[in-house]
N, C-alpha and C positions, 0 to 999 in steps of 0.2 A: 788737664783742665776738663771738667765735665761739661758736656754740651746738652742742652735741653731742646726737645722738639718745639717748634714754633708753628703757629697757625698763620697762614697768609693774611695780611691785613685787608679788610674790605675797603672799598672806595671811601674817600673822605665823606663824612656825614655831618649834618647839623646835630646839635644837642637834642633837638626834638625828635629827629629821625632815629638817633641812637637810642633814645628813651623808648620809643614805640617798638623798635626792633628788639630791645631787651625784654619788653613785656611779652612780645610774641615768642621769644626764645624761652621764656619761663612758663609758657603754656597758657597765657591769658587769652581768653576768647570773648570776654565781656567786661564792660566798664559802665559805671553809672556816674552821672555828673550834671552840673549846670555850667554852661559855657561862660568863659570870661576872656577879656582881652589880654590878660596877663599870660595865658597859655594858648593863644591862637596858633602858634607854630606846632604845638602838639596835636591840636584838632586837625590841622592841615595834614600832618604826617599820618594821622590815624585814618584819614579819609581814603587813603589808598590801600587799606587793609581790610580783612574780614572781621575785625573786632566789632562786636555788637555794642555800640555806644548808646545807652538808654538815656535820652535827654529828659531830665526831671525839672520840676517847677520850684523846688526849694532844696537847698543843700542838705538840710536835716533829713529830708526824705531820701535823697540820693545816698547819703552815708548809711542810712538804715537799710536800704536795699542792698548795698554792697556787703554790709555785715550779714544780712540774712542769706545772701547767696553763698557766703563763706561757710555759714553753719551747715548748709546742705551739701557743699562740695568738699569741704576740708581744705580748699585752696584759698589764698588770700582774696578777699573781695576788693575790687579796685574802684576807687572813686576819684573824680577830678572836680575841683572847685577853684574859684578865683580867690584873690587875696582879700584880706580884711574881713568884711562882713560875710563873704562867702565861706571863709575858713571857720569863723566863729559860729555861723549857722550850722556847719557840719559837725561841730563839737559834740552835739547830742549823740550822733551815731558813733563817734569815737569813744564816748563814755560807755555806750552799750558794749562795744567790742572789748573794751578794757575789762569791765566787770564780768562779762560773759565768756572771757577767754577765747575770743574769736580772732582769727588771723585776718588782717585788713591793712591795706595801704591807701592812705589818703594823700593825693598829690595836690599841692596848693600853688597856684601861680603867685609869683612874688615880684616886687618892684625891681627895677634894674639895680645892679650891684653898686654902681657909682652914686646912687641916691640914698643908700642906707645911712641911718643915723640922723637924718634931717627931719624925721616925721613926714616923709613924703606921703602922697595920696594913698590912703589905705595901707600904710606901712604897719607891719606887725612883726615882732620877734617871735617866730614860731617855735624856736627851741624853748623859750621862756613860757609861752602860752600853753604849749602842749607837753612840756617837760614832765609834769606829774600825771598827765591824763593819758598819755600814750606810752607804749613800751619803749619807743625810741622816736626822737624828733631830730631831723637833720636838714640842713640846707646845702644844696649842691652848688658850689662856687665855680667848679671847673668841669666843663662838659666832658673832658677826657675821663673823669672819674664816674660817669654815669653807670657803666657796666658793673664796676666794683660796688658802688653804693646800692644799686638795685639788687644785685645778688645777695648782698648782706641783708637788705631789707626783707627779702622773701624768707630768708632763714630766721631772722629775728621774729618776724610775724608768726612763723609756724612752729618753731622749735621750742622745747621746754614748755612753759605755759604760754600758749598762743596769745596774741594781742595785736593792737593797732600800731602801725608805724606812720608817721607824718613826714612827708618829704616836700620841702619848699623848693620851687623852681624859679629862680630869677629869670625874667623874660628875656633879657639880653643874652644870658647863658644859653638859652634854648636855640639861639640863632648862630652861636659859634660853630665853626667848622673844625672837626678834629679827625685824626687818624688813629683809632684804637680798635682792638678786636672785641668781639662780644664775649661775655662770660658764659661758661657752660650752664646748661639748664640745671636748676636746683631740684633736689629732692630732700625733704626734711629728714633729719636723722631720727631714727627710732631708738629710744633707750630701752634696752632689754633687761629684765630682771635676772639676777644671777641664780645659778642652780641652788646655792645655799639658801637664798631668799625663799625660793619655792618650797624647799624641804622644810624650812621653818614654818612657812604658812601651812603646809600639810600637817605638821606636828600640832600646831595650834588648833586646827580643825579637828584632829583626832581626839584632842583633850576637851573639846567644847561640849557643852550641854545645850546651849541656847544661842547658836550663831546666827548672824544676820549679815547679808550683803547689801551695801548701798552703792549705787552708781551715780556718777555726776561728771561735771566738767565737759571738756571738748576733746578733740583728737580721736573720736570714735568713728567707726564706719559700720556698714551692714555686716561685714564679715566678723568684726570684733563683737558686735551685739549677738550674733548667732553663736559665737564661741562661748560667751558668758551664759547664754541660755542653756547650752549643753552642760556647762559646768554646774549650773543651778539644778538641773534635772538629775545629774549623777549624784549630787550631794543632798538633794531634796531640801534646798536652802530657801528660806524666805528672802525675797529681794525687794528692796525699796529704791526709789530714785530721789535725787535731790530736787530742789525747787525748779520747776519748768524744764526738767530733763526727762519727761515722761516717755519720750520716744526711744529711750535707751533700753526699755524692756516692755514686752507686750502685755497690756493690761488684762488680756483674756487668758494669760498663762496661769497655771495652777500655783506657781511659785510667787506670783506678784502680790505684794503686800501694801502697795500704795506709795504716795509721794510725800516727801518730807519738806513741806513748804509752808506758805501762809495758810491758815485755816486747816491745819493738819488734823487728821483723825486722832482724837485723844487716846484711843487704844494703841495706836502706833507709837505715840510718845512713850506710853508705859512699856511697850514691848522693847523699844530701843534702850530704855533705862534698865530693863530687866535682862538684856542680853549679856552674855559673858564673853562674846567675841563679836566685834563689828569690823567687817572688811570694807573699807572705804576706797573705792577704785575710781580715780580720775577727778573726784571733786575736792573742794577746799574746806568743806564744813564751815562756811562763813556764817554770817549773822542769821540769815533766814533758815537754812537747813538745821542749824544748831539751836533753833528756837531762842534766839537772843543769847547765845552762848550759855544756855542753861541745861542742855541735854546731859552733858558730862562735866566732871570736875576740871578745873584749870589750875595748874598745868597737868596735874595727874588726873586723867579722865575717870579713874576708878574702875575701868574695864579694859580688857585687852583690845586695842585698836590696831588694825593693820592698815596703814595709810599708803596707798599706791598713787604716785603722782609723777608726771614727767619733769617737774621742776623741783629740785631738791630744796630750794628756798621756801616752798610751800609746805613741806613736811615738817610737822612740829612747830609751826608758826604760833598756834594757840594750844592745841591739845597734843601732848607728847605720846607718840604711839609706842606700843610694845614691839612692833616690827615696822620699820620704814623701808619701803621698796621704791627706789627711784626708777620708774619705768613709765613709758607712754601707755595709754590704755590699749592701743592695738597690739603692742608687743606683749603686755601683760595677759591680755585675753588669749593670745596664741599659746603662751606658756602654761595656761591653766589646763591644757590638754594633758600635761604630764603629772598633775596633782591627782593622787588617788584617794578615793573615799575610804573610811574605815570599814571593817567587815560588817559592823552593825551601826546603822544610822539611828542615833538616840533622840533625834529631834523632829521626827516626822509629825508628831502631834503638834509641836510648836509651829511648824510650817503650816499645817492645816488650820490651826487657830488663827494664824496671821492672815491667811487667805479668807477665812470666814469673816474676820473683822473688816477686811477691805470690802468684801461684797456687801455686807450690811451697811457700810458707810457710803458706798458709791453707786449702787445699782439703780436705785429708784429716786430720781429728783423729786422733792416735795412740791406740793402745790404752793403757789404764791398769790398774794392779793392781786386783784384786777382781772380784766377780761383776756389778757394774753399771758400764757404760761411759758416760763423758761424751759420747763420739761419738754415741751413740744420741740423747741430748737435742739435740745440735747438728743432726743430720740432721732430727729432728722439727721443730725451730724453723724450719729452712730450708723446710719444706713448708707453713708457714702463709702466709696472704696477705701481700703485700709491705708493706701498711700496718699490720700488727700492731705494736703498741708493745711492744718488748722492754725491760724495765726491770731495773735492778740497783743495788745499793748498792756496798759495798766488801768485797773479800776475794779470795782466790786462785781461788775458784770462777768469778769473772767473767772470768778469763783465757780460759777455753774460749769464752765468748760473744764477747768482743771479738776474739779471734784467728780463730775459725773460723766464726762466724755471718756471713752475707752480708746486711748492711743494704742495702736496695734503694730505700727511699723516704724522703722528708722526713717527719719526725714518727714514725719507726719506732724511735727510740732515746731512752730517758730514763735518764741515768746521771750521777752527780755528778763533775765534774772536781775537786771539792774532796776527793774520797775519803771521803765521809761514809757510815758504816755506817747501816743502817736505812732507806735512801732508796728502794730498789727497790719495796717493797710499797706505801707511800703514793703513789708516783709512778704505779704501775699503776692504783690506785683513781682517781686524778685523770684519767688517760688515758682510762679507760673512761667516766668521767662526762662528759668533754669531748666524746668521740667514741663514743657508745654503740653505734654501728653497727660499730665496729672492735674487734678482739680486743686484749687487753692481758695480757701474761704477765710476771710478776716472777720472776726467777731470783735466789734468795737463798741465802746461807750460813746455817748454823744459828745462829751468833752474830749474824749480820747480821739475820736475820728477827726474832729476839726483841727487838731494839732497838725495833721498832714493831709487833710481831705483834698487839698488842691492837686494832689498827685493823681486824682481821677483824670485830669487832663493828660497825664503821662500814660495811663492805662489806655485811654481812648486813642491817643496819637499812635501808640505802638501796637494797638489792637491786641491788648492783653486781657482776656476775658476773666477777670478776677471777680469774685463775689464778695461784697461787703454787707454784713448784717449789723446795722447800727441800732444799739439798744438805747433808747432815748427815755430817760426819766427826769429830764429837765434839771439836772444838778451834777456837780462833781461829787458822785455818790460816796466814794471812799472818804473824802474829806468831810462830807456832811455826816457820815457815820461817826467819825471821831469827834466832830463838833457837837453832835447831840449827846455824846457820852461825856465830854468835858464841859460843855457850856449849853446844857439843855434849854430849849426855847429861845436861845439867843443866836438865831440864824443870821449869818453875815458873810457875804462874799463867796457863797457856794452855790447859789441859784443860777440857772442858765435859761436864756431865751433862745430857742433853736429855730433854724429854718425848717421848711419842709424838705427833708433830705431826698425824697423821691423826686421832687421838682428840681432840686440841686443836681441830681444825677442827669435828669433830662436836659438841663442847661448845658451840660458837657457833651451831650450826645450819647449818654449811657442809658442803660435800662434802669428804671426806678419804680418801686412799688411801696405802698404804705400799708402797714398792718396795725389794726386797732382791735381786732377780734381774733381769738385763738383759732377759729376754724379757717381763717384766711392765711394763717402763717405758712403752712406747708405748701399750699398752692402758689403763694408768692415766691417762696424759695425755689420751687421747681421751675417756675416760669423764668426766674432770673437766670438759672443755669441754662435753660433751653434757649434763651435769647442769643447766646453766642457773643454777647457784648460784655464789657465791664458793667457791673450791676450793683445797685444799692437797694437793699430792702430796709426800709425805715420802720422800726418796731417801737410802738408807743407802750412803754412799760409803766405800770403803776408805781409812783414814787415810794409807796409803802414797801415794795419788794426790794428792800435794801440788801439782804443776803438770803441764802437758802434757809437759814435757821431763825431769822428774826425779822420783824418789821420796824419801820422807822418809829412808829408810835410806841411800840413795846420797848425799843431801845431808849427812847426819851423818858418813858415812865419809869423804867428801871433806874436810870440815872438820877431822876428826881427823887425816887424812893431811897436810893442809897444816900443821897445828900441829906434827906430829912432824918434818916436814922443816925447819921454821923453828927 
């Protein structure tokens, strides 16, 4: 009979202590959350450790902070919330993690096991509520299974296509005393491309005339980004990135051709359609990067696509590739070192033209109506260190950042591909907490900022000197833009009456400044950084400056003109 080595059992522990020990064993050093009576035992167990627990003011902000920290570290972001409304408030962050392919674990306090099925106070069936929103939703009924379930949760969150895991914790289970060993520390499995895959990729490149490399998705790191950069240089390839993944390739590199997102450069669209080989590494080619699924044919794209993804279920979901490579981005990037370029690179002019198109599209922000110019903000952002985290949520204001700011380093961008408003400010707080030596700047719209603006209290309490630039045009700008196009002159439900955001900042004990003239813009930004405090710079932008390419009046007039012609 075969005998297996066994580890000695640690002393009997409560479920809460077992949970916290499991987090420590898997390398967790930070968590975000809002306290609740349903997981008081966990808070008590955590108090004896070095875990940095960032106390937040709303569960949505806490979940977004956890998601942003995971984007920067590649390790699951950890968030704790209480049952019922606490969990549903956090669902916004879970949705971001799901659509952005970000590893995250949300722990939810739950009612006692004996009360289930009676609609007890704040009772929710978390498997049902999060079943389609998270990658996995589970409730732990037996404290002895905590090491097993947490080990699985870390793997589910990080392996294949990363995503969020939701774990419900019945409060009485957390008090149970059990004798079980800890699970070994996890390390996510990397899926490596086969030698045949890389030989076929090399053959496709050798036969190509107009190749293009597109980067997207998650599971990247600095080493992988550097390896892809070397590959692009050896092959003289034009490189683009998918929506809000601009930190995957430096914008100042001669191979960089732009981002495939909302408001894309029309010349990049033409180039993608003219390519005879598209290598998509890490991304999913979803609705936004595929331009509403119009870039290529479905299911036959009409062009050779090499799709590299860590999850085989994502390959060929919409567009059928000529070559499917099931590999994680880090493993694929490492394997690129063995791919050799042809003796003659036939596409150097193609790459140079792609670069010239990007420069013409992105180098100089145009003037906008009103006394404050968005170009001033963009030029100031460009002057910051390359590793500064530039964060944003959703809104037309983000167009200036995405199109005209030059992201130059991995970890320098935090933005939701899910298009979630309110994301930028919590993301910046997380970025500064994860990397306190680096700057973090959130660029927010007025409606966007007030989705999570109360987290200013979190930044002040924890002394996190994040800078928020609030672009205030007194409206939900993106929705107004669509409204003027579809229902010109019939404005309804999109106007906003805002506070003085500088005074709002002062009320929290933060730095605040108000900008109404362009000449005051840079001094206010510099003073905010120099304050050493969390800071809000309130920028009054002319409502006419709806996008970099049009005004609100012009949009309305065009819409009315189109209707009169039809």
